[in-house]
C-alpha positions as a Markdown table, in Angstrom:
| # | Residue | x | y | z |
|---|---|---|---|---|
| 1 | Met | 40.3 | 18.1 | -50.5 |
| 2 | Lys | 39.6 | 16.0 | -53.7 |
| 3 | Lys | 39.1 | 12.9 | -51.5 |
| 4 | Trp | 36.2 | 14.6 | -49.6 |
| 5 | Phe | 34.1 | 15.1 | -52.7 |
| 6 | Lys | 34.7 | 11.6 | -54.0 |
| 7 | His | 32.9 | 10.1 | -51.1 |
| 8 | Pro | 29.1 | 10.0 | -51.5 |
| 9 | Leu | 28.5 | 10.9 | -47.8 |
| 10 | Ala | 30.1 | 14.2 | -48.3 |
| 11 | Tyr | 27.3 | 15.2 | -50.7 |
| 12 | Val | 24.7 | 13.9 | -48.3 |
| 13 | Ala | 26.3 | 16.0 | -45.5 |
| 14 | Ile | 26.3 | 19.1 | -47.7 |
| 15 | Ile | 22.7 | 18.6 | -48.7 |
| 16 | Leu | 21.6 | 17.9 | -45.1 |
| 17 | Ala | 23.3 | 21.1 | -43.9 |
| 18 | Met | 21.5 | 23.1 | -46.6 |
| 19 | Val | 18.1 | 21.5 | -45.8 |
| 20 | Cys | 18.6 | 22.2 | -42.0 |
| 21 | Gly | 19.5 | 25.8 | -42.8 |
| 22 | Leu | 16.5 | 26.2 | -45.1 |
| 23 | Ile | 14.2 | 24.7 | -42.4 |
| 24 | Phe | 15.6 | 27.0 | -39.8 |
| 25 | Val | 15.0 | 30.1 | -42.0 |
| 26 | Leu | 11.5 | 29.1 | -43.0 |
| 27 | Ala | 10.5 | 28.2 | -39.4 |
| 28 | Ala | 12.2 | 31.1 | -37.5 |
| 29 | Val | 11.8 | 34.1 | -39.7 |
| 30 | Pro | 8.0 | 34.4 | -39.6 |
| 31 | Gly | 8.1 | 34.6 | -35.8 |
| 32 | Phe | 10.1 | 37.9 | -35.9 |
| 33 | Asn | 7.2 | 39.8 | -37.5 |
| 34 | Lys | 5.5 | 40.0 | -34.1 |
| 35 | Leu | 8.3 | 41.9 | -32.5 |
| 36 | Pro | 7.9 | 45.7 | -32.2 |
| 37 | Ser | 9.8 | 47.6 | -34.9 |
| 38 | Gly | 11.3 | 50.0 | -32.3 |
| 39 | Thr | 11.1 | 51.2 | -28.8 |
| 40 | Gln | 8.6 | 53.9 | -29.7 |
| 41 | Asn | 6.1 | 51.1 | -30.2 |
| 42 | Leu | 6.4 | 49.7 | -26.7 |
| 43 | Arg | 3.7 | 50.7 | -24.3 |
| 44 | Val | 4.8 | 51.5 | -20.7 |
| 45 | Val | 2.3 | 52.0 | -17.9 |
| 46 | Val | 3.1 | 54.6 | -15.2 |
| 47 | Leu | 1.2 | 53.8 | -12.0 |
| 48 | Asp | 1.4 | 56.8 | -9.6 |
| 49 | Gln | 0.0 | 55.6 | -6.2 |
| 50 | Asp | 1.5 | 58.6 | -4.4 |
| 51 | Gln | -0.3 | 61.3 | -6.3 |
| 52 | Ser | 1.9 | 64.0 | -4.7 |
| 53 | Ser | 3.3 | 66.9 | -6.7 |
| 54 | Val | 6.7 | 65.2 | -6.7 |
| 55 | Ser | 5.4 | 61.9 | -8.1 |
| 56 | Lys | 3.3 | 63.7 | -10.7 |
| 57 | Asn | 6.4 | 65.6 | -11.7 |
| 58 | Ile | 8.3 | 62.4 | -12.0 |
| 59 | Ala | 5.5 | 60.8 | -14.1 |
| 60 | Thr | 5.4 | 63.9 | -16.4 |
| 61 | His | 9.2 | 63.8 | -16.9 |
| 62 | Leu | 9.1 | 60.0 | -17.7 |
| 63 | Glu | 6.4 | 60.6 | -20.3 |
| 64 | Asn | 8.4 | 63.5 | -21.9 |
| 65 | Lys | 11.9 | 62.0 | -21.8 |
| 66 | Leu | 11.4 | 58.3 | -22.5 |
| 67 | Pro | 11.0 | 57.0 | -26.1 |
| 68 | Phe | 7.9 | 54.9 | -25.2 |
| 69 | Lys | 4.2 | 55.2 | -25.5 |
| 70 | Met | 3.4 | 56.1 | -22.0 |
| 71 | Val | 0.0 | 55.2 | -20.5 |
| 72 | Thr | -1.3 | 56.0 | -17.0 |
| 73 | Ala | -3.1 | 53.4 | -14.9 |
| 74 | Thr | -5.5 | 54.0 | -12.0 |
| 75 | Ser | -4.8 | 50.8 | -10.1 |
| 76 | Leu | -2.3 | 48.0 | -9.8 |
| 77 | Ala | -4.8 | 45.4 | -10.9 |
| 78 | Asn | -5.5 | 47.4 | -14.1 |
| 79 | Ala | -1.8 | 47.8 | -14.8 |
| 80 | Lys | -1.2 | 44.0 | -14.2 |
| 81 | Arg | -4.1 | 43.2 | -16.5 |
| 82 | Gln | -2.6 | 45.4 | -19.3 |
| 83 | Leu | 0.8 | 43.6 | -18.7 |
| 84 | Asn | -0.8 | 40.1 | -18.8 |
| 85 | Thr | -2.8 | 40.8 | -21.9 |
| 86 | Arg | 0.3 | 42.2 | -23.6 |
| 87 | Gln | -1.1 | 45.7 | -24.0 |
| 88 | Ala | 1.9 | 47.0 | -22.1 |
| 89 | Ala | 5.5 | 45.9 | -21.9 |
| 90 | Leu | 6.5 | 47.5 | -18.5 |
| 91 | Ile | 4.9 | 48.9 | -15.4 |
| 92 | Ile | 6.7 | 51.8 | -13.6 |
| 93 | Gln | 5.2 | 52.0 | -10.2 |
| 94 | Ile | 5.6 | 55.0 | -7.9 |
| 95 | Asp | 4.7 | 53.8 | -4.4 |
| 96 | Lys | 2.8 | 55.8 | -1.8 |
| 97 | Gly | 5.0 | 57.7 | 0.7 |
| 98 | Leu | 7.5 | 58.9 | -1.9 |
| 99 | Pro | 9.9 | 61.2 | -0.1 |
| 100 | Ala | 9.2 | 64.9 | -0.9 |
| 101 | Ser | 12.8 | 65.7 | -1.4 |
| 102 | His | 16.0 | 63.9 | -1.6 |
| 103 | Pro | 18.4 | 64.7 | 1.3 |
| 104 | Gly | 21.3 | 65.0 | -1.1 |
| 105 | Pro | 24.9 | 64.4 | -0.2 |
| 106 | Ser | 25.9 | 65.0 | 3.4 |
| 107 | Ala | 28.2 | 67.9 | 4.0 |
C-alpha cells in the first residue's frame, strides 16, 4: 500500500477520479429538477371514444382511483397533441364498441 502513494501517477489517478466525479455531479444533477416530484403531478388523458354508460363508468373509476391528474380529451388528435407537447404523460383510450358486459368465466 505504501508503494502506491510513492508513485506520482497514483496522485494523478486520485485527482482525476475526483474531477470526473465532480463533473458528473455538476452536469447531471441540474437535469433532475425537470422530473415530476411524484405521480400526483403526472397528467393522464382519458379518451372515451365509446361514450356508453360502461365506458363512462370506467373513466369515472379511473379518475377516482388512480393517483394522477386526469384530463378528458374530445379527440385522438387533441390527446396526441397534449402528449407531444408534454402536457400529458399518458393516454388511456377507450375504443368504440366496448362490450357492454364481460361474459365472465364459463361454467
